[in-house]
C-alpha positions as CSV (number, residue, x, y, z in Angstrom):
1,M,108.8,17.8,66.5
2,F,111.2,15.7,68.5
3,S,114.1,13.5,67.4
4,P,114.4,9.9,68.8
5,D,116.9,11.2,71.2
6,G,114.5,13.8,72.6
7,P,112.4,13.6,75.8
8,T,109.4,11.2,76.1
9,L,105.9,12.5,76.7
10,R,106.2,11.4,80.3
11,E,109.4,13.3,80.8
12,L,107.8,16.5,79.3
13,C,104.9,16.2,81.6
14,V,107.1,15.9,84.7
15,Q,109.1,18.9,83.5
16,A,105.9,20.9,82.9
17,L,104.7,20.2,86.5
18,S,108.0,21.3,88.0
19,S,109.4,24.8,88.7
20,V,111.2,26.5,85.8
21,E,114.6,25.8,87.3
22,R,113.9,22.2,88.2
23,G,112.1,21.6,84.8
24,Y,115.2,22.7,82.9
25,D,117.5,20.7,85.1
26,L,115.4,17.6,84.1
27,L,115.3,18.5,80.4
28,A,118.9,19.5,80.0
29,P,120.4,16.2,78.9
30,K,117.9,16.1,76.0
31,F,117.2,19.8,75.4
32,D,119.3,20.0,72.2
33,H,117.1,17.3,70.7
34,T,113.9,19.3,71.1
35,P,112.3,22.2,69.1
36,F,112.8,24.4,72.2
37,R,116.5,25.0,71.3
38,T,117.1,28.2,69.4
39,P,117.1,27.2,65.7
40,Q,120.4,27.7,63.8
41,S,118.5,30.0,61.3
42,I,117.9,32.5,64.1
43,L,121.4,32.3,65.4
44,G,122.8,32.8,61.9
45,A,120.5,35.8,61.1
46,T,121.5,37.4,64.5
47,T,125.2,36.9,63.8
48,R,124.9,38.4,60.4
49,A,123.0,41.5,61.7
50,L,125.5,42.0,64.6
51,S,128.5,41.6,62.4
52,Q,127.7,45.0,60.9
53,L,127.9,46.6,64.3
54,G,131.1,45.0,65.8
55,P,133.7,43.8,66.4
56,F,133.2,43.4,70.2
57,D,135.6,42.5,72.9
58,D,133.7,40.6,75.7
59,G,130.3,38.9,75.2
60,L,127.6,37.8,77.6
61,D,124.8,35.2,76.9
62,V,121.9,35.9,79.3
63,C,119.8,32.8,80.1
64,C,122.3,30.8,78.1
65,G,120.7,27.4,78.4
66,T,123.0,24.7,76.8
67,G,125.1,27.4,75.2
68,A,123.6,28.0,71.7
69,G,124.4,31.8,72.1
70,A,128.1,31.0,72.2
71,L,127.8,30.2,68.5
72,V,126.8,33.9,67.9
73,L,129.3,35.4,70.3
74,R,132.4,33.5,69.3
75,P,132.8,35.0,65.8
76,L,131.8,38.5,67.0
77,C,133.9,38.8,70.2
78,R,137.6,39.1,70.3
79,R,138.1,38.2,73.9
80,R,136.1,36.2,76.5
81,I,132.6,34.7,76.3
82,T,130.5,34.3,79.4
83,G,127.1,32.6,79.8
84,V,124.7,32.9,82.7
85,D,121.8,30.7,83.7
86,F,120.1,29.5,86.9
87,S,119.8,25.9,85.8
88,A,122.8,23.8,86.9
89,G,121.8,21.1,84.4
90,M,121.8,23.4,81.4
91,L,125.1,25.0,82.5
92,A,126.7,21.5,82.7
93,R,125.7,20.9,79.1
94,A,126.9,24.3,78.0
95,R,130.2,23.7,79.8
96,G,130.7,20.4,78.0
97,A,129.9,21.9,74.6
98,H,132.0,25.1,75.0
99,P,134.8,24.5,77.5
100,D,136.6,27.6,76.4
101,A,133.8,29.9,77.7
102,T,133.0,30.9,81.3
103,W,129.7,29.7,82.7
104,V,128.1,31.3,85.7
105,R,125.1,30.1,87.7
106,A,122.9,33.1,88.6
107,D,119.4,34.5,88.4
108,A,119.1,36.8,85.4
109,R,116.9,39.1,87.5
110,A,120.0,39.8,89.7
111,L,123.0,39.5,87.4
112,P,126.3,39.6,89.2
113,F,128.2,41.7,86.7
114,T,129.2,45.4,86.5
115,A,130.5,47.0,83.3
116,G,132.3,43.9,82.1
117,F,130.8,43.3,78.6
118,D,130.5,45.0,75.2
119,L,127.7,42.7,73.8
120,A,124.9,40.9,75.5
121,V,122.5,38.5,73.8
122,T,119.6,36.4,74.9
123,F,117.7,33.8,72.9
124,G,114.4,32.1,73.6
125,A,114.2,33.1,77.3
126,F,112.0,36.3,77.2
127,G,108.8,34.3,77.8
128,H,110.1,33.1,81.2
129,F,109.9,36.7,82.6
130,L,106.6,38.2,83.8
131,P,106.2,41.9,82.9
132,A,106.8,42.9,86.5
133,E,110.2,41.1,86.3
134,R,111.5,42.6,83.1
135,P,112.7,45.9,84.7
136,A,115.1,44.0,87.0
137,L,116.3,41.9,84.0
138,F,117.0,44.9,81.8
139,A,118.5,46.9,84.7
140,G,120.9,44.0,85.3
141,V,122.0,43.8,81.7
142,H,122.4,47.6,81.6
143,R,124.7,47.4,84.6
144,A,126.7,44.5,83.1
145,L,127.5,46.4,79.9
146,R,130.3,48.9,79.5
147,P,129.3,52.4,78.2
148,G,128.4,52.0,74.5
149,G,127.6,48.3,75.1
150,L,124.8,46.6,73.1
151,L,122.0,44.2,74.1
152,A,120.6,42.2,71.2
153,L,117.3,40.5,71.7
154,P,115.5,38.6,68.8
155,I,111.8,38.6,69.4
156,G,109.0,37.2,67.3
157,T,106.4,39.6,66.0
158,P,102.7,38.9,66.5
159,P,101.2,36.8,63.7
160,P,98.0,38.0,62.1
161,L,94.8,37.4,64.1
162,A,93.4,35.0,61.6
163,S,96.6,32.8,61.5
164,V,97.1,29.4,63.0
165,G,100.2,30.8,64.8
166,H,98.1,33.4,66.6
167,W,95.6,30.9,68.0
168,A,98.3,28.3,68.8
169,A,100.2,30.8,70.9
170,L,97.1,32.1,72.5
171,G,96.0,28.5,73.4
172,F,99.4,27.7,74.8
173,D,99.4,30.8,77.0
174,L,95.9,30.2,78.3
175,T,96.9,26.6,79.1
176,M,99.9,27.8,81.0
177,R,97.9,30.3,82.9
178,V,95.4,27.7,84.0
179,R,98.2,25.4,85.0
180,N,99.8,28.1,87.1
181,A,96.5,29.0,88.7
182,V,95.9,25.4,90.0
183,W,99.4,24.0,90.4
184,R,102.5,25.0,92.4
185,P,105.3,25.7,91.8
186,P,104.5,27.8,88.7
187,F,106.2,27.3,85.4
188,V,106.5,30.7,83.7
189,M,106.6,30.3,79.9
190,Y,104.4,32.5,77.7
191,Y,104.7,33.1,74.0
192,R,102.6,36.3,74.0
193,T,105.1,38.4,75.9
194,G,103.8,41.8,75.2
195,P,103.8,44.3,72.3
196,L,107.2,45.4,70.9
197,A,106.4,49.0,71.9
198,A,106.2,47.9,75.5
199,V,109.5,46.2,75.3
200,H,111.1,49.3,73.8
201,D,109.6,51.4,76.6
202,E,110.9,49.1,79.3
203,L,114.4,49.2,77.7
204,T,114.3,53.0,77.5
205,T,113.3,53.2,81.2
206,A,116.3,51.0,82.0
207,G,118.6,53.5,80.4
208,F,119.0,52.1,76.9
209,T,118.6,53.8,73.5
210,T,116.7,51.3,71.4
211,T,116.0,50.5,67.8
212,S,115.2,47.3,65.9
213,V,115.9,45.6,62.6
214,A,113.7,43.2,60.7
215,L,115.3,39.8,60.2
216,T,113.6,39.4,56.8
217,D,115.6,36.3,55.7
218,L,113.6,34.4,58.3
219,G,110.4,35.0,56.4
220,R,107.3,37.1,56.7
221,H,103.7,36.7,57.9
222,R,101.0,36.7,55.3
223,D,100.4,40.4,55.8
224,G,104.0,41.1,54.8
225,S,105.3,41.9,58.3
226,P,108.6,40.1,59.4
227,R,108.3,37.1,61.5
228,L,111.2,38.2,63.7
229,R,112.8,41.5,64.7
230,L,116.1,42.0,66.4
231,I,115.9,44.6,69.2
232,L,119.1,46.5,69.6
233,A,119.4,48.3,72.9
234,R,122.6,50.4,73.4
235,K,123.9,51.7,76.7
236,P,124.9,55.4,76.1
């Protein structure tokens, strides 16, 4: 799972016993050598889907990490690209990889932007938000977008109950819940983030008009359902 340049088991354990912010500060120098970085296949599929809906002027990567989302925004946006994250370590890596973009340190639950972007994306960060925190996240993105602006959110679909993927995700989430029940500070990271219908409802409540498209080139589950869907939430 990890390249020789990735973190050691000890480093991963220290990260897992830290807060989310501190954990990612520690992991940042080696993050791009882990399977936690958004795969190029997902970035490419998202770019292809969004290319049918653009072009866009200004793009925002929410919870940008080391800046993988810039690879999606750059070919789609004609003007500036901005990334926001609360980990200083991750932002430092993003700034080094993409010096032509703007990188802002802020909590995604309190985004400091108003009507400044036409396209917002986020990759791999949805599991860091508890259901009670998602209204603030979506309200902030809605506020950051101009009228007609679009939020694109790739999200994995639930694997069949009999699949290895289902039980692996369930086991991971249960482990994290036990860890957070007995250890402080908590590290919020869950793979089972709620049904797609609930996410659509939350986006609608935030003021978006939502739809989704299947990213079928990323494969299907054994029951034929797509492994990944791209949620498209537009600000009227």
